[in-house]
N, C-alpha and C positions, 0 to 999 in steps of 0.2 A: 296362367290360371288366374281367374278373378279373385279379388279379395273377399267378396261376399259371394258365397257359393252359387254359381250360375252354370248349370250344365250346358254344354254346347249343343248346337243343332236343335234346340227346342225340346230336348229329350228329358223333360222334367220328371217323367215317370220312371227314369232309370238312374237313380243316384249312384248305383254301384258302378256305372260306366265311368263317371268322373273319378271315383275312388281308384279304380283299377289303372286309370291313366296317370295317376299321381306318382306311382312308384315304378322305378325301372328295375323290377326284379321278377323272378319266376314264382308264381303262386301255386299253391296246392289247395284243393278243396277236399274236405272230408266231412262226413255226416256223423253226427253224434246225437242220438235220441231225437232225430227229426230236425236238428239245427245244423246249419251250414257254417263251418269255420274256415277262415282264410288264414294261411300262414305263409311266411317266406322271409328270406334274409333281409329284404328291404323294409320289412315292418317290424323287426325285432327278433326274427329267427325263432328258435325253439322256446325262448323265454316267454313268449306271448302266444305260443301255439295252442295252449289250452284255455285261453281267455274266453269267458262267456260274454263279455262286453269290452269293446276296445274303441275308445274315442280318440282318434289321432288328429287332434284339433289343429296342431301347427302344420302338419303335412298335408292333410286333406282340405283344409280351409272350409270345413263343413261340420255339421253335427251328425253326420252319417256314422253309424256303428259299423266298424270294419268286419265284425263277425257276421251279423245278420244282413248287412247291406242296406239296412233301413235307418231312417231317422227316428229314433226312439225318444228324442228330447223334445219336450214342450218348452218353447222359448217365447218370452214376451218382454217388451219394453215400450211403455206408452208414450214414447217421444222419439225424436231424432237423436242420434248420438254420433260423435266423431271418432275416427280411428286413423291410424297411419297405414296407407296402402303399400303394396309391394314396390311402388316407385318412390317411397319415402315421403309422399305428400299427404297432408291432412285431408281427409274426405268425410263427407256426411254419409251415414248409413241410410239405407232405404227405410221407408215407413209406409205401412198400409193404414190409411186414415179411416177406412171402413171398419166398423167394429164387428161386423159379421161378414166375412168373406164368403161364407157358405149360404148367404141369402136367408139364413134361418132365424131372422128376428123381425119384429114388427116395424123396425126402422126402414125395412124394405117394403114399401107400400105397393100392393098390386093394383093396376089400373086396367080394367077389361082383360085380365089375365088371371090364371089360377096356377098355384103351385100344386101339381098333381102327385108328385112323389119326391122324396129327398134321399133315396138310398140307391142311386144308380151309379154304374161304373164311371169313375172320374179319370182325368189324365194322369193322376199320380198313382193309380192302382187301387185307391180306396173306393168305397161305395158311398160317395158323398155328393155326387152330382144331382142337380135339381131338374126335374122334368116340368116344363111350363107349357100351358096351352091357352088358347083364346077363350075369353068369356064372351067376346063379340066377334061376329064373322068377318072374313075378308082380310086381304093384305093391307092393313092400315098401320099407321105409326102410333096409334093410341092404345097399344096392347103391350104393357111393359111393367117391370118392377122399378120403383124409383126410390132413391135415398137422397135426402136433403141434409147437408152438413156444412159446418164451417171448415175452413182449410187450415192446415198447418204450414206456416211459413209464407203463404201467398205466392205470387209469381206463377211461372209456368207449371202446369199440372198434367199428369198422365193417368188416364183411366183405362183399365184393362179388364176384360172378362173372357173366359173361355166359352165356346159354344159349339154344339154339334147337332146336326139334323137327325131326324128319325126316318126321313125318306129323301128322295131327290127333289130339287127345285125349291128348297127352302132357304130362308135368309134370317139373319139376326139384325136387330135394330139397336144401335148405340147412340146415346144422345146426352148432350149437356144443355141445360137451360137455367137461366137465372131468374125466371119469372117475369121478365120484361122483354126487351128487344134483342137480347144477346143469347145466341144458342148456336150449337153445331150438332148436326145429326147426319147419319148415313145408314144405309142397309148394306150388309155384307153377305155375299152368297156363301152358303155352307157347302156348296159343291166345289167351287174353285177359289173362294176367297176374294172374288171381285168386289170392289167397293163402289157403290153408287151414291153420290152425294145428293141430298135433297135440300138441306139448309146448311149454310156455313156463314153465319152472320158475325163471326169473330174472325179477325184478319189472319191469325196465325194457326188456325185449326188444321190439324193433320190427322187423318183417319186411315189406319192400315190394318192388315191381317197377316198372321203368321201361321203356317201349317205346322202343327205340333204332333201330327200323326194320329192314326186310328180314327180319322174323320173329325178330329177336334181342330178348331181354329182359335188362336188367341187374338182377340179383337182389341185394337188400341185407338184411343182418342187422346190426342195431345193438343193443348191450347193454353193460352193465358186467359183465365176467366175475367170477365168485365162486370161492371155493375156492383152489386152488393157483395158481402163476404159470405153469404150462404147460398148454396147452389144445388140444383137437382141433377143427379146422375142416374141415367136410366139404361136398362137393358131389356130387350123384349124380342118377340118373334115377328119379323116384318111380314113373312108369308104365313098364311093360315096353316095350322097344324102344330103339333107338339115338337118342341126342341129341348135339348139339354143345355143347361148353363152351369158354370162352376167357377170358383176362384175370382171373385171381384176384388180389385185393388185400385186404390187411388193414392198417388204419391207425388211429391214435389219433383220437378225436373222433367226433362224431355225423353228420358230413357225408361223403358219398362224393366223393372228388376224381377228376379225370381219371386214367385208368389210367396207372400208372408201370410200364412193362415191366421185368421182372427176369429174368436168366438166370444166376444163380449167387450173387448177394449181394442182401441187402435194399438198397433204394435210395430216397433222397429225391428230391423233384421239384426241377427247376431253379428258382432264385430270381431273380425279376425285381424289382429293388430300386427304391426311390424316394427322393428327397430328402424328409426328414421335415417340412420347413417349406414349401418351394415346391411339393411334390408332383410335381416333375419326374420323369419316368421315366428311370432311369439305365441300364437294360439288364440284361444277365445278370451276376450276381454270381458270381465264381469265387474261391475261397479254398483255401488249404492247410489241412491238419488242424491244429486247435488244441485245447487243453485248458484249461478253467476250473478252476484249482486250488483255488478256494474251494468248500467243500462246501455252503454255503447262500447262494445269490446274492440271495435276496429276504427270507428269514426271519432278520432280524438279532437276534431273540430266541432263536435256536436255535444248536446246534452250538458252535463255539469262539468265537463273537463275544463280545467283551468291551466293556462300556460303562464308560469311565473318567471318573468325575465327571460322568456323563451318563446319560440314559435313552433307551430306544427304545419308541415306541408303534406297534405293527404295524397294517397294514391300515387306514390312515387316509384315503387319497385314491386317485384313479385313477392308475395307473402309465402309462408310455409305451405299454403294450399294451392300455390301457383297463380292465384288471382292477383291483379295489380291493385291491391288494397292496403299495402303497408305504407306507413307514414314516416316522414323524416322529422325527428325532434331536433331542434336547433337551439343551442345555448346562445343567448344574446350578448353575453360579456364574460369576462374572466373572473369576476368577483363572486361572492357567495350568493346562494339563493336563486339558482337557475333550475327549475324543475317543472315536470308535468304533474298535475294534481287532480284527483278524482272528485274533489269537493267531498262533502260529508255524506256518509252512508248511515242511515238510522239503524240503531240496534237497541237491545234491552240494556238497562243500566246494571249490567253484571259483567264479570270477566268471561270472555268468550275466546276460544282459539280460532284464528283466521289464517288462511293461506292466500297470499297475494302473488300472482304469477303474471309474467309478461314475456313476450318473445322479443329478443334483441338481435340486431345484426350490426356489426361494426361498419361505420362509414369512415370517420377519421378520429373518433373517440375510442380509446382502448378500453376504458372502464365504464361500466354501467352500474347504477345503484337503484335499490328499492327501499321504500320505507312504509311501514304501517304506523299510523299515529292516532291516538285518542285525544285527550285533553293535554295539550302541550304543557310540559315537556315529556309526557308519557309516550314512548315510541319504541320502535325496533328498526334497526338499519342493517343493511348488508351491501357489499360491493363485489362486483364480478369482473373478471379479466376476460375480455372478449377475444384476445389473442390466444390465450392458453385454454380457454373454456373451463375455467376453475373459479372457485370463490377466492377473491383477492383479500377481502377483509371479512372475517367471520361475523356472523350475526351477533349484534349486541343490543341490549335493552337499556332504556332509561326510565327512571321514576317507576310508574306502576305497571309497566309491561314486563313480561317474564317469558321464559322457556322459548327463546328465539333460536331458529335454525334456518338453513337455506339449502337449496339445491340448484344445480344448473345441468341441463341436458342438451346435448348437441342435436340439431335437426339438419335438414338438407340445406345446401346452398349457403352455408355460413351462418345460418340462424341458430340461436340458442333459446331455450325456454328456461328462464330464471325464476326462482320463487323464494319467498321468505314466509316462514310460519312463526307465529307468536301468539301468546295469550294476552289479551287486551286489558286495559284498565276497565273501570266500571262506568266510564262516561257513556252518554247516550248516543254517540256517533263514533264512527271510525272513518279514516280516509287513507287512500293509497296513493303513493307518489313514486315517481321515477325520474332519474336524471342520468347525465353522462359527464365524463371528464377525461382529461389526459392524465390525471393523477388518481391514485386509488383513494378517493375521498368520498365521504358520505354525500347525500343529496345537496346539502347546503354548503358544501366545501368549494374552494376555488379551483380554477383550472388555468394552466399556463397559457392556453390559447382558446379562442372560440372554436367549438367543435360540434359535431352532430352524430346521431345514431339513429338507426331505423327501428321502429317499434310496430307491434301488431299483437292482437290476441290477448287483451287485458282480461284478467279474471280474478275476482275476490270471492272466496267461498268460506263458509263457517265450518272449517274442517282442519285436521292436522296434517293433511297431505294434499298436493295438487292432484286433481283428477283430469280426465280428458277434457280438451278444450270445448267450452260451451259458447257459441257465438250469440251475441245480443245486438239488437238494433232498435233501441227505443224503450226497452223495458227489461227488467231482470228475467232470466229464463231458467227454468228447472229442467234438468235431464232426469227422466224417470229411472228407477232402478231396473237392472237386468235380472230377469227371473228365468232360470234354466233348470228344469226338473225332469225326472223320469218317474212315472207312476203307473198305476193300473197294471194291465197285462204287459205293457212295455217294460215294467220293472219285474214282475213275477216270472216272466219268461226266462230270465237269466239269474235271478238272485236265489241263493241258498240260505235258508233261515238258520241252519244249524252250524255252518262254518263257511268261511270265505276269506278272500284276500283282496284288498284294494291297492292299486298302485297309482301314484300321481306324480307328475312333474309340473311344477308351477313356481311362480314368483309373486311376491306380495309384500306390502310394507309391514306386515305383522298383525297379530291378534285377529286372525281370520281363519275361516274354514274353507278348505279346498274341496273335500268330498264329505257331505253330511248325510247319513242314513237315519231316518226316523219314521215315526208313524203319524206325524202331524202334531205331536206333543213333545214336551221336553222330558217326559217320563221314560220314553223308549227311544234311544238313539245311540249312535256311535259315529265318530267323525275323526278325520285326519286334517291337520292344518298347521298353522304357525302360532307360536306363543308371543309373549311380550318382550322377550330378552334375546332377540336374534336366535331363537331356537324353534323347534318343532314339537308338536304334541299329538297324542291320540287320547280320546276321551270315550269311555263306554258307560252308559247309564241304562239300567234295567229296573223296571218297576219303581222308577223315581229315585233309585239308589245308585250312587256312583260306584261302579265296579272297578274301574281303573282310570287313572289319569297320568299317563307316562309322558315325560318330557325329555328331550335331548338336552345336553348341557348348554348353558348360556353361551352364545356366540358360535354355536356349532353349525347353524344354518342361517347365515346373515341375511337380513331382509333385503328385498328388491333384487335378489339373485335367484336364478333357477336352481331348485334342488329336487332330488328324487326321494320320495317317501313311500313307504308301504306299510300297511297294517294288516296283520293276519289274525283272525279271531275264530275261536271255538271255545266250548265250555272248558274253563280252567286251563286255557292254553292260548295265550296271546303273545304276539311279538310285534314290535314296532321298529322299523328300519329307516334310517336316514343316512343317505350318502355312504352306504356300505357298512354302517354300524348298527347293531341290534340291541334292543333292550326288551325284557320279557316280563310276563306276569302269569302266575299259575293258579290264581284264585279269582274267578269271575263267572258270571252267567252272561248269556247272550240275549240282547233285546230282540223283540219281534218288530220288524220295520216294513214299510211298504212304499217308500219313496226315496229317491236319491236327489239331493240338492247339490248343484254344481256351484261352487264358489260362495256358498252362504250356509248359514245354520238354519234351524227351525224358525219359522216366521221371517223376519226381515233383518235378523242380527248376523254378526260375524262375516260381513261381506269381505271378499278377498281383495277387492279394489286392485286387481292385478290380472295375471294371465295364467290360464291352464293350457299347457302344451299337450299333455296326454293324460287320459284317465282310463284305467283298465280294471276289470274285476274278474277274479277267478273263483269258481264255485267250490274251491277246496282251501284248506288252511295250508298255505305254502310252507315249506321247511325254512328254517332260518338260513340255510345255505342258499336257497333260492332267493330269499329276500335280499341277501347281500349282493347276489348277482344282479337282481332287478334294480337296486339302488346305487350300484357302483358306476 
């Protein structure tokens, strides 16, 4: 199964098919007030048989609700993001660079064509396909909708759109044009998908079609744009007559991903992450926005990188993403002061918490070290053992640095991601350094012999934890926040305002919301998540007044580990369960809510910065005995 939900056989209109193929168990359907429920031993047995919503994020690798068989979640992230695939390699998520995949915005400019209606049956079963027709007569290539936009990431791009005829003998026109001499265009028969080339002035242009059923074709144009950085992307009806179009997408790379719907901003696909060593599916990765402040994360011979008594040999071995982009860092001598240095990164003249992370792989140096430094001697240091995959010398601070800590995480093929977090001094710059040694020494310590280590994926972010890798190549890059919500009728169809139970299984670094119900304000909400002391919490606020705020004991649910939590709510009757233990409250009112936020709180706060494996909702207040069973 793919890591980003991609139904096989082009059957994007049947997400339930992928779901059913995920589990090797016998399923039973039952109807309850017009809704279809699926249950079976492979999905949790009778414990989840009466769920009204069941997002099995780690097992289905999709946002599909196992109860309804539909995707009820609205997801967006206005940038590319990385994740670990089922093969243990770091990958880039897909992104749709078009802000309106439904052609429903003025950015899609009509040329000799009219959008006649926008509520027609589409390949996904919705009524969102657009009917277009000529404003000028004849089978010409100047009847189209056109969008001009800048690209994300550059390089090879893939433009796709779905099309369907209203009668036989029709075709669809697909085109790329930079306003000058560079273009690629073709017509595609909507009878049999035959591609006829008319212009292909770019050397690597490939135009194809895929039959996705019910008369619909997914038309694809893949090429490396030339010329300027702003380009025209066009779709139209080559033959006279009305045709349907739907689902425009423009993404980096040569592969067409499952459509990512957009209705106002470009959006990346949801990321279904994996443990890079065990390959365990971790579920949906939700993160706040972060910026990699280093301008070259992989090219250590570029930009402001300095080699102090050392050398860098670029592109020597396979990196954690399988590309041959990892570098070799070589000590030049056995004396002190051999290290790789980022040079200065500008910051405000205040104390700020930073996390500096780098991928290491042993060559012949057993120990690797990291340093964050302000105005010397203010700094924080840590040393890692690349044989044991552990912290060899705990993080320490000097002068005006404080609160230092560090982590090391194993990746595939002998790689480790090491990090140090510390609060800086108030100097106006900070710098990040790395080194290696045969001894467990800090960066400027000696080594018994000259030695080397492989490095890749440098990242400095103004935050207290490392986030997913953000590649850079010439400038700092910001990964946008993940937004996953259920609202409108997608919410009201399963939520019970008077009582209910939510179950979650998730891991996070703490101070985060896993499931947050609200009405768009902080006055009406309830949520389940993690607190600040390796514990878990439930919070209920009604009418702006806190009704209850129950917490598990400190250290009962350690951070960065998966735990099962459940909150059951009704008037004067609440219980909160964590890993088989229950705490209760008998005095509270219930807020009226209309949206579920996955992995965050109201607004942009409380981000989980972690993984949700499963989220389920029951329209009844489960008994304490059931809560214990659910969370054990």
